[in-house]
C-alpha positions in Angstrom: -137.7 21.4 -33.4 -139.4 20.7 -30.1 -142.8 21.3 -31.7 -141.9 18.8 -34.5 -141.0 16.2 -32.0 -144.3 16.7 -30.2 -146.2 16.6 -33.6 -144.7 13.2 -34.5 -145.7 11.8 -31.1 -142.3 11.9 -29.4 -141.5 13.1 -25.9 -139.0 16.0 -26.3 -138.2 15.7 -22.6 -136.9 12.1 -22.7 -133.2 11.8 -22.1 -132.1 11.1 -25.7 -134.1 14.0 -27.1 -133.6 16.8 -24.5 -130.7 18.4 -26.4 -131.9 17.5 -29.9 -133.3 21.0 -30.7 -130.0 22.5 -29.7 -128.0 19.9 -31.7 -130.2 20.5 -34.8 -129.7 24.3 -34.5 -126.0 23.8 -34.5 -126.1 21.4 -37.4 -128.3 23.8 -39.4 -125.8 26.6 -38.7 -123.1 24.5 -40.3 -125.2 23.1 -43.1 -126.4 26.6 -44.1 -123.1 28.4 -43.6 -123.2 29.4 -47.3 -126.0 31.9 -46.4 -123.5 34.0 -44.4 -120.9 34.3 -47.2 -120.6 35.4 -50.8 -119.0 32.3 -52.5 -117.7 34.4 -55.3 -115.1 35.9 -53.0 -113.1 32.6 -53.4 -112.5 33.6 -57.0 -110.9 36.9 -56.2 -107.3 35.7 -56.0 -106.2 34.9 -59.5 -102.8 34.2 -61.1 -101.6 35.5 -64.5 -100.4 32.3 -66.2 -101.2 33.1 -69.8 -103.0 29.7 -69.9 -105.9 29.6 -72.5 -106.8 26.0 -72.5 -109.5 24.1 -70.7 -109.2 23.7 -66.9 -111.4 21.1 -65.3 -111.8 20.1 -61.7 -113.8 16.9 -61.6 -115.6 14.8 -58.9 -116.0 17.6 -56.3 -118.0 16.0 -53.5 -120.8 18.1 -52.0 -123.8 17.9 -49.7 -126.8 20.3 -49.8 -130.3 20.4 -48.4 -133.3 20.5 -50.7 -135.2 23.7 -50.0 -138.6 21.9 -50.4 -138.2 19.3 -47.7 -134.9 20.2 -46.0 -133.6 16.7 -46.8 -130.1 16.1 -48.1 -129.0 15.7 -51.6 -125.4 14.6 -52.2 -123.2 14.1 -55.1 -120.4 15.4 -57.2 -119.8 18.5 -59.2 -117.6 18.9 -62.3 -116.4 22.5 -63.0 -114.5 23.6 -66.1 -113.5 26.9 -67.7 -111.2 28.3 -70.4 -109.2 31.2 -68.8 -108.3 34.3 -70.7 -104.8 34.2 -69.2 -105.8 34.3 -65.5 -106.3 31.2 -63.5 -107.7 30.5 -60.0 -106.4 28.0 -57.5 -108.2 24.6 -57.7 -109.2 24.6 -54.1 -111.1 27.8 -54.9 -113.4 26.0 -57.4 -114.2 23.4 -54.7 -114.9 26.2 -52.2 -117.2 27.9 -54.7 -119.2 24.7 -55.0 -119.3 24.3 -51.2 -120.4 27.9 -50.7 -123.4 27.6 -52.9 -124.2 24.1 -51.7 -124.3 25.2 -48.1 -127.7 26.9 -48.3 -131.3 25.7 -48.9 -131.1 24.7 -52.6 -132.5 23.1 -55.7 -129.9 21.4 -57.9 -130.8 23.4 -61.0 -130.1 26.8 -59.2 -126.9 25.4 -57.6 -125.6 24.5 -61.1 -126.4 27.9 -62.6 -125.1 29.8 -59.6 -121.7 28.2 -59.9 -121.5 28.8 -63.6 -122.6 32.4 -63.3 -120.1 33.1 -60.5 -117.3 31.8 -62.7 -118.3 33.9 -65.6 -118.7 37.1 -63.6 -115.6 36.7 -61.5 -113.1 35.2 -63.9 -114.5 36.4 -67.2 -113.3 33.3 -68.9 -113.9 32.4 -72.6 -116.5 30.1 -71.2 -117.4 27.6 -68.5 -119.3 24.4 -67.8 -120.7 22.9 -64.7 -122.3 19.4 -64.4 -123.7 18.2 -61.2 -124.8 14.6 -60.4 -126.6 13.9 -57.2 -129.0 11.7 -55.3 -131.9 13.4 -53.5 -133.1 11.8 -50.3 -136.4 13.6 -50.7 -137.0 11.2 -53.6 -135.2 8.1 -52.4 -136.5 7.7 -48.8 -140.0 9.3 -49.0 -142.6 10.1 -51.6 -141.9 8.0 -54.8 -139.1 6.1 -53.0 -136.8 5.4 -55.9 -133.3 4.7 -54.5 -130.6 4.8 -57.1 -132.1 7.5 -59.2 -129.5 10.2 -60.0 -130.3 13.7 -61.1 -127.9 15.3 -63.6 -127.9 19.1 -64.4 -125.6 21.2 -66.5 -124.9 24.8 -67.1 -122.8 26.0 -70.1 -121.7 29.5 -70.6 -119.8 31.4 -73.2 -117.7 29.2 -75.5 -119.0 26.1 -73.8 -122.5 27.0 -75.0 -121.7 28.5 -78.4 -119.0 26.0 -79.6 -120.2 22.4 -79.8 -116.6 21.1 -79.9 -115.8 22.8 -76.7 -118.9 21.5 -75.0 -118.1 18.0 -76.3 -114.5 18.2 -75.0 -115.7 19.2 -71.5 -118.4 16.5 -71.5 -115.8 13.9 -72.6 -113.5 14.9 -69.7 -116.4 14.7 -67.3 -117.7 11.3 -68.6 -114.2 9.7 -68.7 -113.7 10.5 -65.0 -117.1 9.3 -63.8 -117.1 6.5 -61.3 
């Protein structure tokens, strides 16, 4: 970080910047905490409820860093699945999103990682993940298009093979959008 400050023409020894490299190291440790964990472990504690209908947790806020520029992208994730009798606590779905978001990312991979983890850990009938976010690497630099929102989706199992299941999930996600 000290070298970056020098490269942009700043004095890393001036009072306001002296601890900046240390502060950035601490911030990056927090922002990339997902690299030191397996987010799937949040899905290990399940409950036998016999529930076989769609479960959706909508509007999960998250922040991540684009791996190309290390600039933030922030947004909301919508996660749904159809259990085969076993459910997981709702906070675990939010923790799953957070675990994958807290690493250098691209939104497309983030979306797929969440869906794949759900399928592997819970073995549901199917699942869907939709992520909507704003990327500062596009809004404050480069093309500079504030207000542009990127939307990605990943559908697995019955959410992919049954159009009516996919439509129900997308309707739930859409009806809850801000």
